N, C-alpha and C positions, 0 to 999 in steps of 0.2 A: 382477100380475106382482111377482116377489122385490123387484127394483129392481138397480141396478149397483153392482157393486164397483169400486172403483180400484186397480189393482195395479202394482206394481212386481217386476220379477225381475232381480235385480243380482248381477253376480259383483264382485270385489274391483277389477278394473280397468276396467268397463263394463257398461251398460245391455244385458241381453238382451232385454227387452221392456216397455213401459209402455201401459197404456190402461185401459179399462174391460172386464169382463166379467159373465159371468152366474154361474159357478162355478170355483173352482179346488180342484183335489186333487193332494194332497201326501204323500210318503212318509216320515211321521215316524218315528222309531226305536221308537215304541210300536204301528203300524199305520199304513194309509192313513188321510189325514185329507180329509174334505171340507168346503169353506166357500163359504157362501150369504151373500147380503145379512142383514143384522141377527144374524148368529151372536153367541154370547157371546165375548169377547175372548180370544185363544188366544195363546201363544208356546209354542212347540216348536222341537226339535231334529231336523232331517230327516237320514235315511241314505239312501247310494245307491239311485237310481231314478229315477225321472221325474216329472218336477212339468207338471200337465196344466191349461191355463188354457182354459176355453170361453168363447167370445165368439159369441153367437146361433149359427149354423150351425158355424163355424171354431171348432177347436180345436188350440192353439199347446202342443208339447211339447217340455221340456227334458230333457235327461238330466242326472242331479248326482251328484256324489261325495259331499256332505254341505251342511250350511247350517243355516239355521233358517228360521221363519214368524212373523210378526208380523200379527196381526189386531185392530183395533179400530176401531170406527166405520165399518164397512164400508171402510177401507181394508187393504191387505196388501201386505206387503213381504215378499218373500224376498231372502234374502241366501245365495248359494250358490257351490259350487265345480262349475262346470260340468265334465262328465266330457268325455274326448277323443272327439273326434268329427269325421268326414271331412267335416260340413255346416259352413258360415259360420256 
């Protein structure tokens, strides 16, 4: 088992999601980036697209306009501007 990631997906004014996950896929400006436990440290800018957080058999998706992802020591922080959505 690869191990758990600690993940925080935050907007300027609120936390969108926080918890543990198996993997995170995010739309970086240089292409889609996938992060698993024990990945080398990463700091990347994000473009408009969908951040996907995989937690067991569940996937949480967040449409974003832009942002950044920081990964170090199995802790992922995604700071983003959420895209307009009809969902809460």
